[in-house]
C-alpha positions in Angstrom: -2.1 -4.5 29.0 -2.0 -0.9 30.1 1.8 -1.2 30.5 2.5 -2.3 26.9 2.8 1.3 25.6 5.4 2.1 28.2 7.3 -1.1 27.4 7.1 -0.4 23.6 8.4 3.1 24.2 11.3 1.8 26.3 12.2 -0.8 23.6 12.0 1.9 20.9 14.3 4.1 22.8 16.9 1.3 23.0 16.6 0.6 19.3 17.0 4.3 18.4 19.9 4.6 20.8 21.6 1.7 19.1 21.2 3.3 15.7 22.6 6.6 16.9 25.9 5.3 18.4 28.3 2.4 18.0 28.9 1.6 21.7 31.1 3.3 24.2 30.8 6.6 22.4 32.8 5.3 19.4 32.1 6.5 15.9 29.3 4.7 14.2 30.1 3.1 10.8 27.2 5.1 9.3 28.8 8.3 10.4 32.2 7.4 9.0 30.6 6.3 5.8 28.7 9.7 5.5 32.0 11.5 6.0 33.8 9.3 3.4 31.0 9.6 0.9 30.6 13.4 1.2 33.0 14.4 -1.6 31.5 17.8 -2.4 34.3 19.7 -0.7 37.2 17.9 -2.4 35.4 17.8 -5.8 34.8 21.6 -5.6 38.4 22.1 -4.6 39.7 20.1 -7.5 37.6 22.1 -10.0 38.9 25.4 -8.5 42.5 24.2 -8.6 42.1 23.4 -12.3 40.7 26.8 -13.0 43.7 28.4 -11.2 46.1 26.2 -13.2 44.5 27.4 -16.5 44.5 31.1 -15.7 46.8 32.0 -18.5 44.6 30.5 -21.1 41.8 32.8 -20.1 44.0 35.9 -19.6 46.0 35.6 -22.8 43.6 37.7 -25.1 43.6 40.5 -22.6 47.4 40.8 -21.9 49.8 43.4 -23.1 53.2 42.2 -24.4 54.8 43.0 -21.0 52.0 41.3 -19.1 52.1 38.3 -21.4 55.8 37.6 -20.6 55.1 37.8 -16.9 52.0 35.6 -17.0 53.9 32.9 -19.0 56.3 32.6 -16.2 53.5 32.4 -13.7 51.8 29.8 -15.9 54.8 27.5 -15.7 54.8 27.9 -11.9 51.1 27.2 -11.6 51.3 24.1 -13.7 54.3 22.8 -11.9 52.6 23.4 -8.5 49.3 21.9 -9.7 51.0 18.5 -10.0 51.6 18.5 -6.2 48.2 20.1 -5.4 46.5 17.3 -7.3 48.5 14.7 -5.3 47.6 16.4 -2.1 43.9 16.4 -3.0 44.1 12.7 -4.1 45.8 11.8 -0.8 43.1 13.3 1.3 40.4 11.7 -0.9 42.0 8.3 -0.8 42.4 8.5 3.0 38.6 9.2 3.4 37.8 6.5 0.9 39.9 4.1 3.0 38.0 5.0 6.1 34.8 4.3 4.3 36.0 0.9 3.1 37.1 -0.1 6.6 33.7 1.1 7.9 32.1 -1.3 5.4 34.5 -4.0 6.5 35.7 -4.4 3.0 39.1 -4.4 1.2 40.7 -1.2 0.2 43.6 -0.5 -2.3 45.0 2.9 -2.9 46.1 4.2 -6.4 49.5 3.7 -7.8 49.9 7.5 -7.9 49.5 7.7 -4.1 51.6 4.6 -3.6 54.6 6.3 -5.2 53.9 9.9 -4.1 55.5 10.1 -0.7 59.0 11.1 -2.0 57.7 13.3 -4.8 55.5 15.8 -3.1 57.2 19.2 -3.0 56.8 22.1 -0.6 55.6 25.4 -2.1 56.3 28.2 0.5 53.6 30.9 0.6 50.9 28.7 -0.8 49.9 26.4 2.1 51.9 23.4 0.9 54.8 23.9 3.4 57.0 21.4 5.1 54.3 20.7 7.7 51.8 19.8 5.0 54.4 17.5 3.3 55.0 15.8 6.6 51.2 15.5 7.3 50.7 14.1 3.8 53.4 11.4 4.5 51.6 10.5 7.7 48.3 9.9 5.8 50.2 7.8 3.2 51.4 5.6 6.1 47.9 5.2 7.4 46.7 4.3 3.9 49.3 1.6 3.8 48.0 0.3 7.2 44.4 0.4 5.9 45.5 -1.7 3.0 47.1 -4.3 5.3 44.4 -4.3 7.9 41.3 -4.5 5.8 38.4 -6.3 7.4 39.5 -5.1 10.8 36.9 -2.5 11.5 38.0 -2.2 15.1 41.1 -0.3 13.9 39.0 2.5 12.3 38.7 4.7 15.4 42.4 4.3 16.2 43.4 5.2 12.6 41.2 8.3 12.7 42.7 9.4 15.9 46.2 9.0 14.5 45.3 10.7 11.3 43.3 13.6 12.6 46.2 16.0 13.2 47.6 15.3 9.7 44.1 15.7 8.1 43.6 19.0 9.9 47.0 20.2 8.6 46.2 19.2 5.0 42.7 20.8 5.1 44.4 24.0 6.3 46.8 23.7 3.4 43.9 23.3 1.0 42.1 26.3 2.5 45.3 28.3 2.1 45.4 27.3 -1.6 41.8 28.4 -2.0 42.7 31.8 -0.6 45.6 32.0 -3.1 43.2 31.0 -5.9 40.7 33.7 -4.8 43.4 36.4 -4.7 44.7 35.2 -8.2 41.1 35.4 -9.4 40.7 38.9 -8.2 43.9 39.8 -10.1 42.6 38.2 -13.2 39.3 40.0 -12.9 41.1 43.4 -12.6 43.2 42.8 -15.7 40.2 41.6 -17.8 37.6 44.1 -16.6 40.2 46.9 -16.7 41.0 46.3 -20.4 37.3 46.0 -21.3 36.5 49.2 -19.5 39.2 51.0 -21.3 38.3 49.6 -24.7 34.6 50.4 -24.2 35.4 54.0 -23.2 37.4 54.6 -26.4 35.0 52.8 -28.8 33.1 56.0 -29.5 33.0 56.2 -33.3 30.0 55.0 -35.3 32.1 52.1 -36.7 33.0 50.9 -33.2 29.5 51.0 -31.7 28.7 47.3 -32.4 32.1 46.4 -30.9 31.2 48.4 -27.8 27.9 46.6 -27.5 29.6 43.3 -27.7 32.3 44.3 -25.3 29.7 45.4 -22.8 28.0 42.0 -23.1 31.4 40.3 -22.5 32.1 42.7 -19.6 28.8 41.8 -17.8 29.4 38.1 -18.4 32.9 38.4 -16.9 31.6 40.4 -13.9 29.1 37.5 -13.2 31.8 34.9 -13.7 34.3 36.3 -11.3 31.6 37.0 -8.7 30.4 33.3 -9.0 33.9 32.0 -8.5 34.5 34.2 -5.6 31.5 32.7 -3.9 32.6 29.2 -4.9 36.0 29.8 -3.2 34.2 30.8 0.0 31.8 27.9 -0.1 34.6 25.4 -0.7 36.4 26.7 2.3 33.3 26.2 4.5 32.8 22.7 3.2 36.4 21.8 3.9 36.2 23.2 7.4 33.0 21.2 8.0 34.7 18.0 6.8 37.7 18.6 9.1 35.4 19.4 12.0 33.4 16.2 11.5 36.6 14.1 11.2 37.8 15.6 14.5 34.5 14.8 16.2 34.5 11.2 15.1 38.2 10.7 15.9 37.6 11.9 19.4 35.0 9.2 20.0 37.5 6.4 20.1 37.8 3.0 18.6 35.0 1.0 17.2 34.1 -2.1 19.3 
């Protein structure tokens, strides 16, 4: 009877060890599911991408005639690029969802947008969506097609992650480059808006303009807080994407599921 605690401890260690791994150092299904279900980074990126796309709508009341013409041109470029940014984000998201479905040993089908996107994604030099990113995106689409054809074959999961890791790392790097672009554009927007408000407040010195000056100061403080918040959100989203890429690389290095 005195040996029972030792035996119980030994059995507990075996059970805990079985929960922590999936045999031969392979990625456990629970770990892959956690990676697939953790959508904070991509969701945050999507929100920040939409904010960047809609920059002109926020800037318009603060622009001079010369600035307005320039920003209209940039607005057309931002909106054209966002169509590809959205596809890139959707491709990464669908790839992760596909891994999750394979880990659940379930069927997976990717969206019609992704199914037809391989030939439509364009490179945007200087943004992070370069030729390497387009190639990496195509690789992920091919892996998505394999996931669709090899559903219920969970043993393929580790192999797919190994084959997709380099492409995922490239695409996460592209998303982070876009976030840096968004952050820089946000700083430029901040300088335009706050610069105009500062000038208008300085010249609102007559009694009739005092109420306007008070209102302008309220808007000014609100804008200071807004741009500071989005600067922090850009930084946080980059960290979340980096963590996602790091975890994918770690699981991919473990090998195939048994």
